[in-house]
C-alpha positions as CSV (number, residue, x, y, z in Angstrom):
1,X,27.3,-3.6,59.7
2,X,27.9,-6.9,60.7
3,X,31.3,-8.4,62.3
4,X,33.1,-9.8,59.2
5,X,32.1,-6.2,57.5
6,X,33.8,-4.3,60.7
7,X,36.7,-6.6,60.8
8,X,37.3,-6.2,56.8
9,X,37.4,-2.5,57.2
10,X,40.2,-2.4,59.8
11,X,43.6,-1.3,58.1
12,X,46.6,-3.9,57.4
13,X,49.6,-3.6,59.8
14,X,53.3,-3.5,58.3
15,X,56.6,-3.3,60.0
16,X,60.1,-3.2,59.3
17,X,63.2,-1.9,61.3
18,X,63.2,1.2,59.1
19,X,62.4,1.9,55.6
20,X,63.3,-1.3,53.8
21,X,59.6,-2.5,54.0
22,X,58.2,0.3,52.3
23,X,59.1,-1.7,49.1
24,X,56.5,-4.5,50.5
25,X,53.9,-1.9,51.3
26,X,54.4,-0.5,47.7
27,X,53.2,-4.0,46.3
28,X,50.3,-4.5,49.0
29,X,49.4,-1.1,48.0
30,X,49.1,-1.6,44.0
31,X,47.4,-4.8,44.5
32,X,45.2,-3.8,47.5
33,X,44.1,-0.5,46.4
34,X,41.1,-0.1,48.8
35,X,43.2,-1.6,52.1
36,X,44.1,1.1,54.5
37,X,47.7,0.7,55.8
38,X,49.6,1.7,59.1
39,X,53.1,1.4,58.3
40,X,55.9,1.1,61.1
41,X,59.5,1.9,61.0
42,X,61.1,1.0,63.9
43,X,64.2,3.6,63.3
44,X,65.3,4.0,67.1
45,X,65.9,0.5,67.3
46,X,68.0,-0.3,63.6
47,X,69.2,-2.1,62.2
48,X,67.5,-5.3,63.6
49,X,70.5,-6.9,62.2
50,X,73.2,-6.2,64.4
51,X,70.9,-7.3,67.1
52,X,70.3,-10.5,68.8
53,X,67.6,-12.9,68.4
54,X,65.9,-11.8,71.8
55,X,66.3,-8.2,71.6
56,X,64.6,-8.4,67.8
57,X,61.5,-10.4,69.2
58,X,61.2,-7.9,72.0
59,X,61.2,-5.1,69.3
60,X,58.4,-7.3,67.1
61,X,56.3,-7.9,70.1
62,X,56.4,-4.3,70.7
63,X,55.4,-2.7,67.6
64,X,52.6,-5.8,66.9
65,X,51.1,-4.7,70.4
66,X,51.3,-1.2,68.9
67,X,49.7,-2.2,65.5
68,X,47.2,-4.4,67.5
69,X,46.4,-0.8,69.2
70,X,45.5,0.4,66.0
71,X,43.2,-2.2,65.4
72,X,44.7,-3.7,62.5
73,X,43.3,-7.0,61.0
74,X,46.8,-8.7,59.9
75,X,50.7,-7.8,60.3
76,X,53.2,-8.1,57.7
77,X,56.7,-8.4,58.9
78,X,58.3,-6.6,56.0
79,X,61.9,-7.6,57.3
80,X,63.9,-10.5,56.3
81,X,65.8,-10.4,59.8
82,X,62.9,-10.3,62.0
83,X,60.9,-13.3,59.7
84,X,63.8,-15.4,59.9
85,X,64.8,-14.6,64.0
86,X,61.3,-15.1,65.2
87,X,58.1,-15.1,63.2
88,X,57.2,-18.3,64.7
89,X,57.4,-17.2,68.4
90,X,55.2,-14.3,66.9
91,X,52.5,-15.9,65.5
92,X,52.2,-18.2,68.5
93,X,51.5,-15.2,70.6
94,X,48.8,-13.3,68.4
95,X,46.0,-15.0,66.7
96,X,45.7,-12.4,63.5
97,X,47.1,-13.2,60.2
98,X,50.9,-12.6,60.8
99,X,52.5,-12.8,57.0
100,X,56.5,-12.7,56.9
101,X,59.1,-12.2,54.1
102,X,61.9,-14.5,53.3
103,X,64.7,-14.3,50.8
104,X,63.3,-16.0,47.5
105,X,66.1,-18.8,47.0
106,X,63.1,-21.1,45.6
107,X,62.2,-18.8,42.8
108,X,66.2,-18.4,42.3
109,X,66.7,-22.1,42.2
110,X,64.1,-22.1,39.6
111,X,65.6,-19.8,37.5
112,X,69.6,-20.3,37.4
113,X,71.0,-21.7,34.8
114,X,74.8,-21.9,36.3
115,X,73.2,-23.9,39.5
116,X,75.3,-21.2,41.6
117,X,73.2,-18.7,43.2
118,X,74.0,-15.5,45.8
119,X,72.5,-14.2,48.2
120,X,72.9,-10.4,49.6
121,X,71.7,-10.5,53.2
122,X,72.5,-8.7,56.8
123,X,75.0,-10.5,58.5
124,X,71.9,-11.4,61.3
125,X,69.6,-13.0,58.4
126,X,72.8,-15.4,57.2
127,X,73.3,-16.6,60.7
128,X,69.4,-17.6,61.3
129,X,68.4,-21.2,61.5
130,X,65.4,-20.5,59.7
131,X,67.6,-19.1,56.8
132,X,69.9,-22.4,56.8
133,X,67.0,-24.5,56.6
134,X,65.7,-22.7,53.8
135,X,69.0,-22.6,51.9
136,X,69.4,-26.5,52.7
137,X,66.0,-27.3,51.2
138,X,67.3,-26.1,48.1
139,X,70.8,-27.1,48.4
140,X,70.4,-30.4,46.4
141,X,70.1,-28.8,43.3
142,X,72.1,-25.8,43.4
143,X,75.1,-24.1,45.2
144,X,74.2,-21.4,47.5
145,X,77.0,-18.5,48.2
146,X,75.8,-16.3,50.7
147,X,77.2,-12.3,51.2
148,X,76.8,-10.3,54.2
149,X,76.3,-6.8,53.6
150,X,77.1,-4.6,56.6
151,X,76.8,-0.9,56.5
152,X,74.6,-1.4,53.3
153,X,71.0,-0.6,55.3
154,X,72.6,2.4,57.2
155,X,73.2,3.8,53.7
156,X,69.6,3.4,52.2
157,X,68.4,4.6,55.6
158,X,70.1,7.8,54.7
159,X,68.5,7.4,51.0
160,X,72.2,7.2,49.7
161,X,70.5,5.2,46.7
162,X,72.6,6.2,43.8
163,X,76.2,7.5,44.9
164,X,79.7,6.8,44.2
165,X,80.1,5.2,47.5
166,X,77.0,3.3,47.5
167,X,77.8,1.8,44.2
168,X,81.7,1.1,45.5
169,X,80.2,-1.0,48.4
170,X,77.6,-2.8,46.0
171,X,80.6,-3.7,43.9
172,X,82.3,-5.4,47.2
173,X,79.6,-7.7,47.7
174,X,78.2,-8.3,44.1
175,X,81.9,-9.0,42.3
176,X,82.6,-11.9,44.8
177,X,79.7,-13.9,43.9
178,X,80.0,-13.0,40.0
179,X,83.3,-14.3,40.5
180,X,82.3,-17.6,41.9
181,X,79.6,-18.3,39.3
182,X,76.6,-16.9,40.1
183,X,73.8,-16.1,37.3
184,X,71.2,-14.9,40.0
185,X,71.1,-13.0,42.8
186,X,68.5,-12.6,45.8
187,X,68.3,-9.8,47.5
188,X,67.9,-10.9,51.1
189,X,66.7,-8.1,52.9
190,X,63.7,-5.6,52.1
191,X,66.1,-2.6,52.0
192,X,67.8,-3.6,49.2
193,X,64.8,-3.6,46.9
194,X,65.3,0.1,46.9
195,X,68.3,-0.4,45.0
196,X,67.5,-3.4,42.7
197,X,67.8,-0.9,39.6
198,X,71.5,-0.3,40.6
199,X,72.3,-3.9,41.8
200,X,71.1,-4.7,38.3
201,X,73.3,-2.4,36.7
202,X,76.3,-3.4,38.7
203,X,75.6,-7.3,38.4
204,X,75.1,-6.7,34.5
205,X,72.2,-7.3,32.0
206,X,72.8,-11.5,32.2
207,X,72.3,-11.6,36.2
208,X,68.9,-12.0,37.1
209,X,67.8,-9.9,40.4
210,X,65.3,-11.9,42.7
211,X,63.0,-9.8,45.0
212,X,59.9,-11.2,46.9
213,X,57.7,-8.0,47.9
214,X,55.2,-9.1,44.9
215,X,55.2,-12.6,46.2
216,X,54.5,-11.1,49.8
217,X,52.0,-8.7,48.5
218,X,50.2,-11.9,46.8
219,X,50.5,-14.2,50.0
220,X,49.0,-11.4,52.1
221,X,45.8,-11.1,49.6
222,X,45.3,-14.9,49.6
223,X,45.4,-14.6,53.5
224,X,42.6,-11.7,53.9
225,X,40.8,-13.2,50.9
226,X,40.6,-16.8,52.6
227,X,39.5,-15.5,56.2
228,X,36.9,-13.1,54.6
229,X,38.9,-9.7,55.5
230,X,39.5,-8.0,52.2
231,X,38.2,-4.8,52.2
232,X,34.9,-4.2,50.7
233,X,34.4,-0.3,50.3
234,X,35.0,1.2,46.7
235,X,37.2,4.3,48.0
236,X,40.9,4.1,47.9
237,X,42.9,3.2,50.9
238,X,44.4,5.3,53.1
239,X,48.0,5.1,54.9
240,X,49.5,6.5,58.0
241,X,53.2,6.3,58.6
242,X,54.9,5.8,62.1
243,X,58.5,6.1,63.2
244,X,60.0,5.3,66.5
245,X,63.0,7.3,65.2
246,X,63.2,11.1,63.9
247,X,59.9,12.2,62.4
248,X,61.8,15.0,60.3
249,X,64.2,12.0,58.9
250,X,61.3,9.8,58.2
251,X,59.2,12.9,56.6
252,X,62.2,13.0,53.9
253,X,62.6,9.5,53.7
254,X,58.7,9.0,53.2
255,X,58.3,12.0,50.7
256,X,61.3,10.2,48.6
257,X,59.7,7.0,48.4
258,X,56.5,7.2,48.9
259,X,55.2,10.9,47.9
260,X,54.4,13.8,49.3
261,X,51.5,14.7,51.6
262,X,51.6,11.4,53.5
263,X,50.7,11.4,57.0
264,X,53.8,10.8,59.3
265,X,53.7,10.3,63.3
266,X,56.3,9.6,65.9
267,X,56.0,6.7,68.0
268,X,57.6,6.9,71.7
């Protein structure tokens, strides 16, 4: 086996502050069924959306080192807050492909009819220079209304995905955007993908919901292909799920959002 074959057989590393990035991992699995995946939920230090830039970068570096110890060939930062806060710094530190996720303002700008876009995101994501620059690139032709969503990630981590309290919280965040004329809502946190159906119900059938999980999966496939790192085996890829938080809680989360009999481990 040559060096390229050895490299291509290594797993893809994916991480988030919690289970939000599973939505991205699922799209990667659908698109790249032969790839092995190592997923890390840094749950002990979640949510990132309430942390400082330096703290977030410290955690990003720690998780990346953990993934490199598991011999990954690429790292997917499946977290909007982490991506917008410090992915450029992370890329400067490591030579492997590092793919991030950012709010889908570009596709939203192309799909809106009213010219008004709403963005649901963590308070931290909306405060980053990266998000501000992203929004300014498309602000010439559309108006972007931002809506911080404190407490929503915590509810999703607790698997409260369809209760009345979650619906009430979504109404508090979505209705002000609709009142401002938004016809397109961007999900600016990968956690929110787990609520996309409920968000669509609350917003109404005439409102477009923009997610970027499939676009990230396509970018992962493109990067792996361009660097000759796509898996060449013919068998279905395996998954390992790691958490820095409670393993018992993680088991429940993975079983509900991914499937039973998944391999879950605790990372100290």
